[in-house]
N, C-alpha and C positions, 0 to 999 in steps of 0.2 A: 576975267570975264570969259575969255576964249576957252579955258579949261572947264569952267563951270558949265558952259553950254555943251561942251563935248560930253561931259559926264551925264548931263540931263538927257541928251540924245541916246546915249548908251543905256541909261536907266529905262527909258520909254521902250526902246527896242527889246530889251531883255524881258520886260513885263508883257509886252505884246506876245513874245514867243511863249512865255509861261501860260498865258491865258488861252492861247490857241493850240497848245500842244496837247496831244492825246497819247495815252499809253499805247505802246506797240502791241497789237493783238498777237497772241501765240501763233508760232509758225506751224504749218502742216495743213493737211486736207481736213476740211470741216464736214462732219456728217450731220445732216439735218433730218431728224426723224419726223415722220408724219404718221400718226397712229390710226390712219384710215387708208382705204384702198385708193389707188389712183382714179382720177376722173371727176371727183366732187369739187365743189367750189373751194373748200378748205385746202384741198390738195393743189388746185390751180394757184391759189394765193400764195401758198408755201413755196411753190416753184418760182413764182415771180420774185419773192423776197430772196430766195436762195441765189438766183441769177444775179440780182442786183448786189447782194452781199459779196459774191465772188468777184465782181467788178471792183467794188470799193476796196477790197482787201488784196486784190490781184493774186488770187489762189483758187483752188478748186473747192466747190461746195457740192456735195453729193446728197441728193434726196434718197432717203431710205423709207419706204412705206412699210410699216409694221402694223398691219390691220389685225383686228380680232378682239374679242371680249369687250366690245363697246369702247375700244380705245385703250384698254388696260395693258395689252401686250406692248404697245408702243411706249406708253408712259412708264411701264416697268423697265423697258430697255433703256430709257433715258436715266431713270433713277439708279440703275446699276453701272452707268458709264463713268469713266474717269472724269473728275471735275476739273478738266484742264482747258476748257473753252473750245475744244475741238468736237464736242458733241452738243448739239442743241435740239430743241423740239419746237415745231410749229403745231399748235393744236387749237381746236375750237372748244366748246363748253364741256366736252366729256371730262376734262381735267377737273372741273369743279362739280360736275354732276355725279361722277362715279363714286365718290365717298358716301353719297346718299343712297346709292342704288345697290351697292355690293356689301354683303356681310363682311368679307375679308378681302383686303388688298395686300399684295406682296411688296408694297412700298408705303411709306408714310408721306401723304400728300403735303404735309406741313414741314417736313424735314428733308425729304429726298428729291423734292421738286422745287426749284427756285424761279419765281416769276421774274422775267427780264423786261418785257415791254408789252403792253396791251396795244395792238396794232390796228384792230378794226372791230366792228361789231355789226351784227345783222339783226335789226329789230323785226318783229313779226307783224303780219297784217291779220286782223281779226275779220273773218268773212262769215256771212250767213247765207243759207240757201234762200233764193229769192221767193219761192213759193211759201216756205215756212214763215219768213219774215220779209214781207214785201216792202214795207216802209219803215220799220222800227229802227231807232238808233241804238247805241250801245246801252244806254240807261234802260230803255224799254225792253231790250232783249234780256238783260239781267233781271228785271222786274218779272218778266214772264217765266224765267227759269226759277225764281223764288216762289212764284205762285203755283208752279207745276213741278214740285220736287221729283226728280228721277225720270221726268218725261222728255227732257231736252238732252241731246247727245252731242258729244264733241268727237271729231275725228282726230286721232293722234298718230304721229309717226314714231314708232318705237314704244317706249315704256309710258309715255304720256306725262312727263314731269312738268312741262310748261302748261299743259292743260290742267293738271292738278293745281299748279300755282294760280291759275286763273280762277279755278273753283274755290280754292281756299281763301284767296284774297277777297272774293265776293260773297263768301258764305253761301254758296249755292250747291245744291245736290243735283249733279248731272251724271249721265252715264258716259264714261270715256271708252270709246271703241278704238282699239289699237290695230294699226296696219303696219305692214312691213316697211313701207316707204312713204315719203311725202307725196309721191305721185299717186299711190293707191288711196291715200287719204283725200287728196284733192279730187280724185275721181268719185269718191263717195259723196263729197259735197255737191258735185255737179249732177249726180244722179238722184240726189235727194235722200240717199241712204243715211246721210249724217246732216245735222242741222248747222253746226258750227265747225270751222276749221281755221287754225292759226298757222300760217305758212309764210315763207319768205316772199318778197316782191318778185324774185326770179321765177317762182312757181305760179304766182298769182296774176301778175299783170298781163301776160300773154293771153289769158283765158277770160279776162273781164268782159270782153266784147260778146261772149256767149249769152250774157244776161241771166245766166242760171244762178248766179250768186252776186252778192254785193259786199264790197269792202266797207266796214263801218268804223274802224279805228286802227291806228298803228301804235305799237307798244313802246316806241322810243320817246326821247325828250323833245323831238321836233318832227314836223311833217316831212314826208319823203318827196323828193323832187319828181319821182315817177308817179306819185299819187297826191298831188298838191291839194286836192279837194277833200281828202280823208283826214279827219281830225286825229290828234293824238289822244291817248286814253286820258291824259290829264285835261285836255281841252273838253273831253266828253264828260268830265266830272269824276274821273277815277285815277287820281295821281298815284295811288298805291299799286297799280297793276302795270307799272313800267318794267320792262325786262327785254333783254336781247341776248343773242348768242355772242360769246366773245371769240376773238381770234388773237392769239398772242404767242410770244416766244418764251421758252423756258430752258433752264439749264439744270444739270445735276446738282443735288445737294453738295455743299462743300466748295462750290466754285468761288474763287476769290472775288471780293467785291469790286476790285479794279477791273476784272474781266467783265463782270455784270454791267458796270457803268459804261465801259467802252462799247460793249455790244448794244446796250440800250441807245446810246448816242448814234450808232451806225444805223440801227433799225428805224429809229425815228426820222433819220435823214432820208431813208428810203421811202418811208410813208409819205413824205412831202414831195417826192418826185412826181412831176405831172403825169408821166406814163403810168406810174403805179396807181395814182389816184383815178385815172381814167379806166384802167382795167378793173380796179376794185369796184367801181360803180357798175360796170357791166356784169360783175359777178354777184351783185346784190349786197355788197358790203359798204359800210360807212367808215371812213378813216378815224382812228383814234391815236393820239400820242400821249405818253405818260412817262414819269420817271419810274425807275425800278421800285422805289419805295411806295409810290402811289399804287402801282399795279399789285404789289405784294399785299397791301391793305385791302384792295378790292377782291383779290383772289381769296384771301382768308374769310372775308365777310360773305362772299358768295357761296363758299363751301358750307358755312354755317346756315345760311338762309335756305339752301337747297335741302339740307338735312331736316330742317324744321318743316319745310313743305311736304317732304316724303313722309315724315312722322305724322303730320296732321291729316294727310290724305290717305294714310294707312296703306302706302305702297309697299308691297312685299319686296324685301331685299333679295338680291340674287346670290345664290350660293357660290 
């Protein structure tokens, strides 16, 4: 009986070690590419994750901003890196949008870029000019747009892909006016130059008190804490127009599955850190965790969906 109990204890301890053991991450300095310039919310979030990852692994993690070509320079740099776990990338939706926006890419988004973990998302707030739409809800705004084809305009930051998504999903003919930045697009809504603007809560909430615009819906699956009285698009009767910006981590094509899974585990652990959750909220992001397999499926589906939106909206691809 004594020996039987000893072997049982040994067996339990051995299995506990197996269940809680993780592969040792490759040694060396880790380079974290951010395909945007310093200063934005994506860059700030990337730095937060990089600092936490450095602490968890007890090694140096260096942020390398590789801005340009709407994120393609940074994504290409990742795609051409050694698949040894020492180069990763933190990126927002450019990684799924750009295959729809550019005629040619010098990387294959389905082979040269491996999704590791979806870490956060930022849903959009649909806002209308108060003079143009003093009382109308989302359904009424869309009905007006259908009754007046080409007469309602949307302010877009950049190429207008999410605005095209909104128009395509609702089968409405609207004019999309493109601005260089979200700040410029927001200003156009405030002055009445534009009728509708979809932006992040970070851009919208501080200006709501002006009364010059109203927030009529949010595009995520749940209401936002900072806008508790604003319904989701699903609650407003439009479940098909849910969308958000993603923020995730990626590795070069060819990276071993063991490294991908280990990195996924580490990054999901960071996402659940109370400090990270607090800072993420301040930056206008909502936390997300996923397995690498789940994120890979979402990533591929989003690439296809944005390509279809660009095709239906007849967005001219960039040379």
